[in-house]
LUMMISE-621622 format. One line per field, with one value per residue (C-alpha): x, y, z; residue in three letters; residue number from 1. Coordinates in pm, 1 decimal. Layout:
! residues N
c1 = (X; ...)
c2 = (Y; ...)
c3 = (Z; ...)
resn = (ALA; ...)
resi = (NUM; ...)
! end
This chain:
! residues 518
c1 = (95.5; -109.0; 69.2; 98.3; -278.9; -321.7; -68.2; -269.2; -585.2; -426.7; -297.4; -643.1; -809.3; -554.2; -525.2; -630.6; -495.5; -138.1; -65.0; -238.1; -23.1; 298.2; 232.7; 121.6; 444.2; 653.9; 460.9; 519.7; 893.7; 896.9; 705.7; 931.3; 1240.5; 1078.9; 972.4; 1313.0; 1480.8; 1267.0; 1284.4; 1664.8; 1789.0; 2152.6; 2420.5; 2436.6; 2067.2; 2112.5; 2403.7; 2205.1; 1912.5; 2134.4; 2286.2; 1965.3; 1642.8; 1773.5; 1927.5; 1605.9; 1494.9; 1146.2; 1285.0; 1541.3; 1270.9; 1023.5; 1247.1; 1604.3; 1920.8; 2056.1; 2343.0; 2481.2; 2483.1; 2337.2; 1989.7; 1920.4; 2031.6; 1798.2; 1506.7; 1576.3; 1598.1; 1273.5; 1061.4; 1262.9; 1112.8; 758.9; 823.4; 916.1; 599.2; 375.7; 541.0; 516.6; 152.4; 45.8; 238.8; 80.8; -268.8; -222.8; -59.0; -332.0; -602.1; -487.8; -423.3; -610.7; -893.4; -955.6; -971.6; -1226.3; -1449.4; -1433.1; -1228.7; -934.6; -1151.2; -1292.8; -945.1; -819.2; -1083.4; -901.2; -555.9; -373.4; -89.9; -128.4; 121.6; 27.1; -190.6; 83.1; 346.3; 133.6; 61.2; 428.0; 537.7; 300.3; 367.4; 744.8; 738.0; 527.4; 793.0; 1059.7; 852.8; 823.3; 1202.7; 1252.9; 999.7; 1143.9; 1491.1; 1367.1; 1182.2; 1481.7; 1729.8; 1509.3; 1504.5; 1882.5; 1980.3; 2273.4; 2178.2; 2338.5; 2146.0; 1825.1; 1863.2; 1935.1; 1614.9; 1418.2; 1566.6; 1489.1; 1120.4; 1120.8; 1301.9; 1038.2; 768.3; 944.3; 978.4; 611.0; 503.3; 722.3; 581.3; 228.1; 301.8; 385.8; 96.2; -165.9; -50.4; -71.9; -400.2; -743.9; -875.5; -751.3; -792.1; -594.4; -321.7; -278.8; -276.1; -17.2; 213.0; 200.9; 234.3; 553.1; 685.6; 602.5; 743.6; 1071.0; 1048.8; 1024.2; 1318.6; 1517.7; 1399.3; 1508.2; 1852.0; 1895.8; 1764.6; 2009.5; 2318.0; 2631.6; 2591.5; 2256.5; 2339.3; 2368.2; 1996.1; 1901.3; 2101.3; 1872.0; 1571.2; 1531.2; 1402.9; 1741.0; 1919.0; 1695.4; 1732.3; 2107.4; 2155.3; 2277.0; 2099.5; 2293.7; 2547.7; 2793.8; 2554.7; 2582.5; 2467.0; 2542.3; 2253.3; 2013.5; 2171.8; 2065.2; 1712.1; 1713.5; 1827.0; 1553.8; 1284.3; 1401.7; 1391.9; 1040.9; 908.7; 1058.7; 892.6; 560.9; 577.2; 668.3; 373.5; 139.5; 214.1; 112.3; -229.1; -573.3; -715.1; -925.8; -770.4; -474.1; -211.0; -337.7; -713.2; -927.6; -1009.4; -1367.0; -1577.7; -1839.0; -2166.0; -2363.0; -2252.3; -2251.4; -2538.8; -2299.7; -2231.4; -2593.8; -2624.4; -2438.6; -2256.5; -2134.2; -2007.2; -1840.4; -1666.0; -1537.7; -1405.9; -1244.5; -1133.2; -783.0; -695.7; -868.6; -675.5; -349.9; -403.9; -500.5; -186.9; 18.5; -128.8; -37.0; 316.9; 390.6; 227.0; 418.4; 742.0; 714.8; 599.3; 881.8; 1170.9; 1086.3; 991.3; 1333.1; 1512.4; 1257.4; 1283.6; 1664.0; 1645.9; 1394.4; 1608.8; 1908.0; 1774.3; 1742.5; 1364.4; 1334.5; 1211.2; 953.3; 828.0; 788.6; 602.7; 351.5; 321.0; 451.6; 666.9; 828.5; 1006.2; 1044.0; 675.7; 560.5; 794.9; 670.9; 314.4; 419.3; 554.2; 240.5; 9.8; 166.5; 172.4; -188.1; -381.6; -227.0; -220.9; -564.4; -721.0; -566.1; -735.6; -1073.3; -1076.6; -961.3; -1240.2; -1508.8; -1392.8; -1406.4; -1778.6; -1701.8; -1540.0; -1781.5; -1843.9; -2144.8; -2330.7; -2560.9; -2648.4; -2718.7; -2924.3; -3135.9; -3279.2; -3446.8; -3137.6; -3138.6; -2843.5; -2798.2; -2781.1; -2534.0; -2311.0; -2345.3; -2178.9; -1860.0; -1894.8; -1900.6; -1539.4; -1439.4; -1564.8; -1488.2; -1148.9; -984.7; -1122.5; -965.6; -634.7; -598.2; -715.2; -468.8; -191.5; -270.2; -248.8; 84.3; 216.4; 152.7; 370.8; 682.8; 577.7; 246.0; 45.9; -220.7; -475.9; -233.7; -156.1; -525.0; -593.8; -312.1; -439.4; -817.2; -848.9; -779.3; -1071.6; -1326.9; -1080.3; -1041.7; -1419.1; -1452.9; -1216.8; -1421.2; -1741.1; -1586.1; -1508.9; -1870.8; -2002.6; -1765.3; -1871.6; -2240.7; -2219.4; -1948.1; -1978.6; -1655.4; -1477.5; -1550.9; -1221.9; -1023.8; -1215.0; -1172.8; -797.0; -753.8; -922.3; -668.4; -373.7; -491.3; -543.4; -192.0; -38.0; -217.6; -95.3; 266.1; 245.0; 111.7; 391.4; 655.8; 467.7; 331.5; -35.4; -205.6; -379.2; -724.7; -674.0; -536.5; -854.9; -1041.4; -878.0; -1038.4; -689.5; -634.6; -900.7; -735.3; -378.3; -104.8; -16.0; -174.1; -359.4; -622.4; -867.5; -996.0; -1252.5; -1586.5; -1755.8; -1492.6; -1491.6; -1872.2; -1877.0; -1633.9; -1836.9; -2153.4; -1974.6; -1867.4; -2226.4; -2350.0; -2108.9; -2201.5; -2574.1; -2531.3; -2336.3; -2592.3; -2879.6; -2709.3; -2636.5; -3007.7; -3101.6; -2840.2; -2777.1; -2555.0; -2260.2; -1981.3)
c2 = (-2977.9; -3010.8; -2706.7; -2879.2; -2914.9; -2544.4; -2457.4; -2657.5; -2479.1; -2135.8; -2230.1; -2345.6; -2027.6; -1809.7; -2012.6; -1703.1; -1414.6; -1528.6; -1613.9; -1291.0; -1058.2; -1246.2; -1234.5; -869.9; -757.3; -960.9; -811.3; -466.1; -532.3; -676.3; -385.9; -141.6; -293.1; -279.0; 82.4; 195.8; 24.8; 229.6; 546.4; 534.8; 371.2; 483.8; 480.7; 859.1; 882.4; 651.7; 859.8; 1177.9; 1022.0; 922.8; 1269.8; 1471.9; 1290.6; 1046.4; 1333.1; 1533.1; 1581.8; 1441.0; 1136.4; 1078.6; 1087.8; 862.2; 625.4; 660.0; 725.5; 532.1; 300.4; 248.2; 372.8; 67.5; -7.3; -239.5; 22.1; 280.0; 34.7; -64.1; 300.5; 380.3; 94.6; -89.7; 109.2; 61.2; -312.6; -327.7; -142.0; -373.9; -683.9; -554.5; -449.0; -787.0; -973.9; -768.3; -822.3; -1199.3; -1242.3; -1045.3; -1228.8; -1571.2; -1471.7; -1182.2; -1180.4; -1551.4; -1484.2; -1204.8; -1426.2; -1724.3; -1951.8; -1956.6; -2083.9; -2357.4; -2464.1; -2450.4; -2697.9; -2966.3; -3113.4; -2796.2; -2629.6; -2278.5; -2129.5; -2345.5; -2080.4; -1818.1; -2066.1; -2172.1; -1812.7; -1712.1; -2018.9; -1945.7; -1570.4; -1602.8; -1881.1; -1667.7; -1398.2; -1653.9; -1741.4; -1368.9; -1329.9; -1620.5; -1489.7; -1135.8; -1282.4; -1487.4; -1191.2; -958.0; -1220.2; -1314.5; -945.1; -956.0; -801.2; -942.4; -1238.8; -1097.5; -772.3; -959.6; -1177.5; -872.6; -704.4; -1020.1; -1044.0; -676.6; -741.9; -1061.3; -889.5; -617.3; -884.0; -1065.0; -741.9; -659.7; -1008.2; -991.7; -651.7; -782.4; -1089.7; -859.5; -621.1; -896.9; -990.2; -634.8; -517.0; -672.5; -575.0; -700.7; -360.9; -190.0; -454.4; -410.5; -33.4; -42.5; -278.5; -82.5; 252.1; 131.1; 0.8; 321.3; 538.8; 346.8; 399.1; 776.2; 766.7; 602.7; 875.7; 1152.6; 992.4; 983.1; 1336.2; 1462.3; 1349.3; 1183.1; 1347.7; 1176.5; 831.1; 689.4; 750.1; 507.4; 229.3; 243.4; 99.7; -218.5; -19.6; 149.2; -186.1; -322.3; -34.1; -20.0; -368.4; -185.5; -398.6; -374.2; -147.2; -366.6; -580.4; -584.5; -932.8; -889.7; -646.2; -937.4; -1090.6; -778.0; -825.4; -1191.0; -1096.8; -832.8; -1071.5; -1344.0; -1100.2; -978.2; -1331.4; -1439.5; -1140.7; -1234.3; -1587.6; -1455.0; -1212.8; -1479.8; -1697.1; -1412.1; -1322.2; -1482.0; -1608.5; -1334.5; -1060.2; -829.4; -724.4; -367.6; -361.7; -140.2; 202.6; 236.5; 487.6; 728.9; 593.0; 780.1; 824.5; 1176.0; 1255.4; 1251.7; 880.4; 767.1; 693.6; 512.6; 826.4; 907.5; 554.8; 559.1; 883.0; 718.7; 422.8; 618.7; 945.6; 832.1; 695.1; 981.9; 1248.0; 1060.0; 1045.3; 1412.1; 1504.1; 1281.2; 1452.9; 1792.5; 1680.3; 1516.5; 1793.7; 2065.6; 1867.9; 1818.6; 2173.6; 2329.8; 2099.7; 1846.7; 2050.9; 2206.9; 1872.0; 1713.1; 1999.1; 1977.3; 1604.6; 1651.4; 1908.7; 1673.9; 1471.4; 1151.4; 1159.1; 1209.1; 851.1; 889.0; 1216.4; 1051.8; 753.1; 977.4; 1222.9; 1522.5; 1806.3; 1893.3; 1598.6; 1790.5; 1869.8; 1517.9; 1362.4; 1599.3; 1500.6; 1134.5; 1177.8; 1357.6; 1113.9; 800.5; 936.2; 1048.5; 788.1; 474.3; 581.0; 746.9; 450.2; 229.0; 435.9; 433.4; 54.2; -4.8; 221.0; 45.2; -300.9; -211.7; -271.8; -641.6; -600.4; -347.8; -486.1; -259.8; -377.7; -629.4; -389.0; -104.5; -313.3; -452.4; -100.6; 136.1; 156.8; 26.7; -154.2; 125.4; 386.8; 176.9; 134.5; 503.8; 597.8; 429.7; 539.9; 904.8; 867.6; 666.7; 954.0; 1271.4; 1194.1; 1144.7; 1486.9; 1648.7; 1465.2; 1563.2; 1920.9; 1976.6; 1804.8; 2024.0; 2338.0; 2214.4; 2176.0; 2543.8; 2654.6; 2648.9; 2870.9; 3011.3; 2824.4; 2687.2; 2647.9; 2435.4; 2219.7; 2164.3; 2077.4; 1823.2; 1638.0; 1669.6; 1546.4; 1191.5; 1189.1; 1023.9; 739.7; 687.1; 689.7; 418.9; 197.4; 267.1; 186.0; -137.7; -232.4; -158.1; -373.1; -654.5; -636.5; -646.1; -915.4; -1152.6; -1151.1; -1273.0; -1285.2; -916.0; -813.9; -1030.3; -892.4; -531.8; -557.8; -758.4; -479.6; -227.6; -458.8; -523.8; -153.2; -70.1; -361.6; -261.7; 94.8; -6.3; -249.3; 30.1; 262.7; 15.0; -67.2; -411.2; -305.5; -115.3; 218.5; 68.6; -204.0; 42.8; 250.8; -23.6; 104.0; 408.1; 547.6; 572.6; 844.0; 1065.2; 984.9; 1247.3; 1164.4; 1307.2; 976.6; 1093.7; 1375.1; 1450.1; 1703.4; 1761.3; 1488.5; 1229.1; 1317.9; 1312.6; 976.1; 823.2; 965.0; 808.0; 474.9; 497.9; 575.1; 279.5; 37.3; 175.1; 144.3; -214.0; -301.9; -144.4; -314.5; -653.0; -588.1; -535.9; -868.7; -1106.5; -1253.0; -1032.8; -1270.3; -1033.1)
c3 = (1921.9; 1600.1; 1460.6; 1123.5; 1100.9; 1176.5; 907.6; 654.2; 768.7; 721.9; 378.1; 279.3; 409.4; 229.0; -89.3; -286.5; -79.8; -34.4; -398.3; -502.2; -293.0; -370.5; -744.8; -723.4; -555.8; -799.3; -1091.5; -943.6; -939.8; -1292.2; -1444.3; -1259.4; -1417.6; -1762.6; -1711.1; -1586.2; -1881.5; -2119.7; -1911.7; -1877.7; -2198.2; -2169.8; -1903.2; -1926.5; -1842.0; -1541.2; -1411.6; -1453.1; -1269.2; -977.3; -961.0; -996.8; -908.6; -647.7; -450.6; -428.4; -64.1; -121.4; -302.3; -27.4; 237.6; 59.2; -138.5; -14.8; -216.7; -512.8; -416.2; -764.7; -1122.1; -1295.0; -1427.7; -1134.2; -881.1; -1037.7; -1031.8; -670.4; -567.7; -745.5; -607.8; -342.0; -54.0; -185.7; -213.1; 155.1; 254.8; 49.7; 197.2; 553.6; 517.6; 375.0; 645.7; 923.8; 785.8; 752.8; 1094.2; 1270.1; 1076.1; 1195.9; 1557.9; 1715.7; 1460.2; 1519.0; 1892.9; 1842.1; 1631.1; 1866.2; 1639.5; 1879.2; 2163.5; 1939.7; 1828.1; 2184.1; 2296.1; 2092.6; 2146.0; 2048.1; 2235.9; 2370.2; 2126.3; 1826.8; 1652.7; 1680.7; 1562.6; 1266.1; 1164.1; 1189.4; 993.7; 707.3; 691.1; 718.1; 458.8; 223.8; 240.6; 152.2; -154.5; -232.3; -213.1; -450.0; -700.4; -699.6; -751.7; -1046.6; -1200.2; -1179.5; -1297.1; -1592.2; -1688.5; -1727.0; -1393.8; -1191.4; -974.7; -657.6; -676.4; -765.6; -456.8; -241.4; -361.3; -287.6; 60.8; 122.2; 54.8; 261.4; 549.5; 560.9; 568.5; 851.6; 1050.5; 994.8; 1103.7; 1415.4; 1513.2; 1457.0; 1669.9; 1961.0; 1894.8; 1904.8; 2255.1; 2383.4; 2232.2; 2244.7; 1900.6; 1566.6; 1403.0; 1678.1; 1663.9; 1290.2; 1321.0; 1599.2; 1409.6; 1085.6; 1264.6; 1433.1; 1100.6; 914.7; 1193.6; 1162.3; 785.7; 837.9; 1078.8; 800.1; 563.1; 798.7; 830.5; 451.6; 422.7; 683.4; 493.1; 631.3; 971.4; 1027.1; 889.4; 1240.1; 1294.4; 1017.2; 1180.6; 1485.6; 1299.0; 1090.3; 791.4; 771.5; 771.0; 494.9; 249.1; 312.4; 176.1; -137.3; -398.5; -727.6; -558.5; -368.1; -166.3; 212.4; 307.4; 675.6; 726.5; 690.7; 1001.0; 1191.2; 1059.1; 1162.4; 1512.7; 1544.5; 1421.3; 1659.6; 1951.8; 1865.8; 1815.7; 2148.9; 2314.8; 2152.6; 2294.9; 2639.6; 2635.4; 2501.3; 2803.6; 3039.0; 2902.2; 2890.9; 2562.7; 2406.9; 2617.3; 2569.1; 2817.4; 2786.5; 2859.5; 2634.0; 2771.6; 2891.7; 2703.4; 2841.3; 2971.0; 2701.4; 2342.8; 2194.7; 1960.8; 1667.0; 1718.8; 1727.2; 1358.0; 1079.3; 967.5; 1316.9; 1368.9; 1028.6; 1128.1; 1443.2; 1244.1; 962.6; 1118.7; 1213.2; 871.6; 691.9; 882.5; 828.4; 449.3; 436.2; 628.6; 398.0; 90.7; 233.2; 318.5; -16.2; -221.1; -40.6; -60.6; -436.0; -493.0; -293.9; -371.7; -637.4; -940.8; -997.0; -990.3; -1220.4; -1469.6; -1467.9; -1531.8; -1810.8; -1987.5; -1990.8; -2283.3; -2078.3; -2111.2; -2485.3; -2530.8; -2255.9; -2401.3; -2739.9; -2591.2; -2415.0; -2703.0; -2506.9; -2634.1; -2299.4; -2128.8; -1800.8; -1781.1; -1863.4; -1608.2; -1339.3; -1424.6; -1406.8; -1052.5; -935.4; -1115.0; -969.2; -614.0; -650.4; -841.8; -691.0; -327.3; -326.4; -505.1; -238.6; 33.5; -144.3; -184.7; 174.8; 301.7; 99.6; 201.2; 569.8; 530.3; 560.2; 900.5; 1049.9; 1397.2; 1452.7; 1141.2; 1308.1; 1588.4; 1346.6; 1105.1; 1388.9; 1425.2; 1177.6; 953.8; 598.0; 446.5; 193.4; 468.2; 665.6; 360.8; 271.3; 599.1; 478.4; 116.0; 217.1; 329.6; 21.1; -195.8; -0.3; 155.9; -187.5; -281.7; 23.9; -20.4; -386.0; -336.0; -52.4; -248.6; -551.0; -341.8; -207.4; -562.3; -620.3; -330.9; -545.5; -836.2; -714.7; -981.5; -748.1; -1027.9; -1226.7; -924.5; -854.7; -1216.4; -1213.4; -904.7; -911.0; -1269.5; -1150.4; -904.7; -1138.3; -1203.4; -828.9; -786.8; -1052.6; -850.9; -535.3; -723.1; -847.3; -486.6; -385.7; -669.7; -575.8; -210.2; -299.8; -565.2; -449.9; -70.0; 87.6; -246.8; -292.5; -130.8; -372.6; -671.0; -554.9; -504.7; -824.3; -1021.3; -890.8; -958.5; -1315.0; -1381.1; -1262.7; -1452.2; -1771.6; -1738.5; -1684.8; -1977.0; -2197.2; -2093.1; -2209.6; -2530.6; -2439.3; -2449.3; -2730.0; -2683.0; -2742.1; -2482.1; -2229.4; -2263.4; -2076.2; -1757.2; -1593.2; -1535.3; -1912.3; -1936.7; -1672.3; -1772.4; -1782.1; -2145.2; -2458.2; -2501.6; -2253.2; -2306.9; -1955.9; -2065.3; -1890.2; -2092.1; -2006.2; -1636.9; -1625.4; -1800.8; -1550.5; -1263.3; -1404.7; -1441.0; -1076.9; -975.4; -1179.0; -1013.2; -671.6; -739.4; -858.4; -545.1; -311.7; -495.8; -466.7; -98.9; -32.2; -192.2; -48.9; 294.0; 506.8; 543.2; 644.3)
resn = (MET; ASN; THR; THR; ALA; LEU; ILE; ARG; LEU; ILE; LEU; ARG; ARG; ASP; ARG; VAL; TRP; GLN; PRO; LEU; TRP; ILE; LEU; SER; VAL; ALA; LEU; PHE; VAL; GLY; THR; THR; VAL; ALA; THR; ILE; ARG; GLU; LEU; LEU; PRO; THR; GLN; GLU; ALA; ILE; LEU; HIS; TYR; ALA; ASN; GLU; ILE; ALA; LYS; ASN; PRO; VAL; ILE; LEU; LEU; LEU; GLN; GLY; PRO; ALA; TYR; GLY; ASP; SER; LEU; GLY; ALA; ALA; ALA; ALA; GLN; GLN; ARG; GLY; ALA; ALA; THR; THR; ILE; PHE; ALA; ALA; LEU; ALA; SER; ILE; ILE; LEU; LEU; VAL; LYS; HIS; THR; ARG; SER; ASP; GLU; GLU; GLN; GLY; ARG; ARG; GLU; LEU; VAL; GLY; SER; ALA; ALA; VAL; GLY; ARG; HIS; ALA; PRO; LEU; THR; ALA; ALA; LEU; THR; VAL; VAL; LEU; GLY; ALA; ASN; VAL; ALA; LEU; ALA; GLY; LEU; ILE; THR; ALA; VAL; CYS; ALA; SER; ALA; GLY; LEU; PRO; LEU; ALA; GLY; SER; LEU; ALA; TRP; GLY; LEU; MET; ALA; ALA; SER; ALA; GLY; TRP; VAL; GLY; ALA; ALA; LEU; ALA; ALA; VAL; ALA; VAL; GLN; VAL; THR; GLN; ARG; ALA; ARG; VAL; ALA; GLY; ALA; VAL; ALA; PHE; THR; VAL; PHE; PHE; ALA; ALA; TYR; LEU; VAL; ARG; GLY; VAL; SER; ASP; LEU; GLY; GLY; PRO; GLY; MET; GLN; TRP; LEU; GLY; TRP; LEU; VAL; PRO; ASN; GLY; TRP; ILE; LEU; ARG; ALA; HIS; ALA; PHE; GLY; GLY; GLU; ARG; TRP; TRP; VAL; PHE; LEU; LEU; VAL; ALA; GLY; PHE; VAL; ALA; ALA; MET; VAL; GLY; LEU; ALA; TYR; ALA; LEU; SER; ALA; ARG; ARG; ASP; ILE; GLY; ALA; GLY; LEU; VAL; PRO; PRO; ARG; LEU; GLY; PRO; ALA; ARG; ALA; PRO; ASN; GLY; LEU; ARG; GLY; PRO; PHE; GLY; LEU; ALA; TRP; ARG; MET; HIS; ARG; GLY; MET; ALA; LEU; ALA; TRP; ILE; ALA; GLY; GLY; ALA; PHE; ILE; GLY; ALA; GLY; ILE; GLY; LEU; GLY; GLY; GLN; THR; ALA; VAL; GLU; THR; PHE; GLY; GLN; SER; GLY; ALA; LEU; ASP; PHE; TRP; ALA; GLY; ARG; THR; GLY; ALA; ASP; ASP; PRO; ALA; GLU; ILE; PHE; PHE; LYS; LEU; VAL; VAL; TYR; GLU; LEU; GLY; VAL; TYR; SER; VAL; SER; LEU; TYR; ALA; ILE; MET; THR; VAL; LEU; ARG; LEU; ARG; GLY; ASP; GLU; ALA; ALA; GLU; LEU; LEU; LEU; SER; GLY; PRO; VAL; SER; ARG; ALA; ARG; TRP; ALA; ALA; GLY; HIS; LEU; VAL; PHE; ALA; VAL; THR; VAL; PRO; VAL; LEU; VAL; LEU; VAL; ILE; ALA; GLY; LEU; GLY; LEU; GLY; LEU; GLY; ASP; GLY; ASP; PHE; ALA; GLY; GLY; LEU; ALA; MET; THR; THR; VAL; ILE; LEU; PRO; GLY; VAL; TRP; VAL; MET; ALA; GLY; THR; ALA; VAL; ALA; ALA; PHE; GLY; LEU; PHE; ARG; ARG; ALA; GLY; ALA; VAL; VAL; GLY; TRP; THR; ALA; LEU; VAL; LEU; ALA; ILE; ALA; MET; GLU; VAL; ALA; TRP; GLU; VAL; GLY; LEU; VAL; SER; ASP; SER; LEU; PHE; MET; ILE; SER; PRO; PHE; ALA; HIS; VAL; HIS; TYR; SER; THR; LEU; ALA; ASP; PRO; GLY; PRO; GLY; THR; LEU; LEU; GLY; LEU; THR; LEU; VAL; ALA; CYS; GLY; PHE; THR; ALA; ALA; GLY; LEU; TYR; ALA; LEU; ARG; ARG; ARG; ASP; LEU; ALA; LEU)
resi = (1; 2; 3; 4; 5; 6; 7; 8; 9; 10; 11; 12; 13; 14; 15; 16; 17; 18; 19; 20; 21; 22; 23; 24; 25; 26; 27; 28; 29; 30; 31; 32; 33; 34; 35; 36; 37; 38; 39; 40; 41; 42; 43; 44; 45; 46; 47; 48; 49; 50; 51; 52; 53; 54; 55; 56; 57; 58; 59; 60; 61; 62; 63; 64; 65; 66; 67; 68; 69; 70; 71; 72; 73; 74; 75; 76; 77; 78; 79; 80; 81; 82; 83; 84; 85; 86; 87; 88; 89; 90; 91; 92; 93; 94; 95; 96; 97; 98; 99; 100; 101; 102; 103; 104; 105; 106; 107; 108; 109; 110; 111; 112; 113; 114; 115; 116; 117; 118; 119; 120; 121; 122; 123; 124; 125; 126; 127; 128; 129; 130; 131; 132; 133; 134; 135; 136; 137; 138; 139; 140; 141; 142; 143; 144; 145; 146; 147; 148; 149; 150; 151; 152; 153; 154; 155; 156; 157; 158; 159; 160; 161; 162; 163; 164; 165; 166; 167; 168; 169; 170; 171; 172; 173; 174; 175; 176; 177; 178; 179; 180; 181; 182; 183; 184; 185; 186; 187; 188; 189; 190; 191; 192; 193; 194; 195; 196; 197; 198; 199; 200; 201; 202; 203; 204; 205; 206; 207; 208; 209; 210; 211; 212; 213; 214; 215; 216; 217; 218; 219; 220; 221; 222; 223; 224; 225; 226; 227; 228; 229; 230; 231; 232; 233; 234; 235; 236; 237; 238; 239; 240; 241; 242; 243; 244; 245; 246; 247; 248; 249; 250; 251; 252; 253; 254; 255; 256; 257; 258; 259; 260; 261; 262; 263; 264; 265; 266; 267; 268; 269; 270; 271; 272; 273; 274; 275; 276; 277; 278; 279; 280; 281; 282; 283; 284; 285; 286; 287; 288; 289; 290; 291; 292; 293; 294; 295; 296; 297; 298; 299; 300; 301; 302; 303; 304; 305; 306; 307; 308; 309; 310; 311; 312; 313; 314; 315; 316; 317; 318; 319; 320; 321; 322; 323; 324; 325; 326; 327; 328; 329; 330; 331; 332; 333; 334; 335; 336; 337; 338; 339; 340; 341; 342; 343; 344; 345; 346; 347; 348; 349; 350; 351; 352; 353; 354; 355; 356; 357; 358; 359; 360; 361; 362; 363; 364; 365; 366; 367; 368; 369; 370; 371; 372; 373; 374; 375; 376; 377; 378; 379; 380; 381; 382; 383; 384; 385; 386; 387; 388; 389; 390; 391; 392; 393; 394; 395; 396; 397; 398; 399; 400; 401; 402; 403; 404; 405; 406; 407; 408; 409; 410; 411; 412; 413; 414; 415; 416; 417; 418; 419; 420; 421; 422; 423; 424; 425; 426; 427; 428; 429; 430; 431; 432; 433; 434; 435; 436; 437; 438; 439; 440; 441; 442; 443; 444; 445; 446; 447; 448; 449; 450; 451; 452; 453; 454; 455; 456; 457; 458; 459; 460; 461; 462; 463; 464; 465; 466; 467; 468; 469; 470; 471; 472; 473; 474; 475; 476; 477; 478; 479; 480; 481; 482; 483; 484; 485; 486; 487; 488; 489; 490; 491; 492; 493; 494; 495; 496; 497; 498; 499; 500; 501; 502; 503; 504; 505; 506; 507; 508; 509; 510; 511; 512; 513; 514; 515; 516; 517; 518)
! end
């Protein structure tokens, strides 16, 4: 009842967010295809890539194998897995926002007081999120096809992304019935999705004898659609069946719980809080510790994996002559070395910047803000509790990852230099997010994420020759880039750090002078 009106309301509330994430993922796919076309200009280079890089243990775990020897197959192997993660994460966030988050903030009770059915909010949220993923599939298909890739493989890649979004939304629909907090529901849904993703990675890593393991999780079905490599359309029927089962379970659980409550009640805490939790920094530690430890562990795992197993394969690929164009574009003499730096750079700068921006923007959803600020705590001190993690956790992640890179050849100093040099660029992105939060209020999240998307898009466009060197230097990443274009000396790194401090100061100053509308 009145589900259509709720759908219109959700579309109006997300009139910026939904188009932004759909266009961002499609842009990510389009720039990937352009980059791979320049990186692997010949069929010989593509074959060598499939035989060397795509069979590396770290690549198999994180991205999966290549299912063909065409340009499209190489592009799908390189970024198909990342596309599924982006789609699932956005779908989980949106589904939780329009269900459990609305219940926490009292909107669900207000809506329920009108002529609205019990399941109408869940139905409206699922309709919008699932429909957004259909739009994403269509846009990815159009982007790939317009780049000259086969239509069948383009459609398969689009359906892979949409399927991941549908799975993420279905998991979130169940999680919001079980848990009582929006943050917990989102964390549970994404943890389950990512755990299934790692199960798929282990199955690919284990070879033919472990292939059965990947068929136990939806992530394995999705990546085995074989985009551009003899498409398997029937795997999407498995995804549809899984999503239907999870959505049916969500409706059944929704009928058994009270509005505002979860089936699993929250665990009661101690009567008195420890001394370490009696200030803004202690509370920030409690909020961020789980994610911080997970990113630090991920940095250690990926750094050690690349250091122990990835460098040899990358060097072999670089010596084959397939990367001569790329070496010339970046001004390097050694193609193997520059490609290794590219792998490390992309895993470091993009993922760590993502963490820094997410940490800063959690200021907007800090449930303890009003209680803290009602006491002798300034806004700057409250915000500083979160900013400490946005600044220090990237340091720990990159330092540990750099040490892991040195495990293969014992060059720990070289590994540290390769990872830590990008820190000032990450801090500039964090400072931009602080400035956006202080200056633009609720639109700060959109501005912060848009800044990261534009920086990545500009870099990819520069790498394929669509953006000039001078224009690329606007991005903070250009000054810590792995190519010879950048000169990350002490002066450059200090300058970026000062820029980051300036953005942060401007954001904190604006936060002190505006209404606190979180």
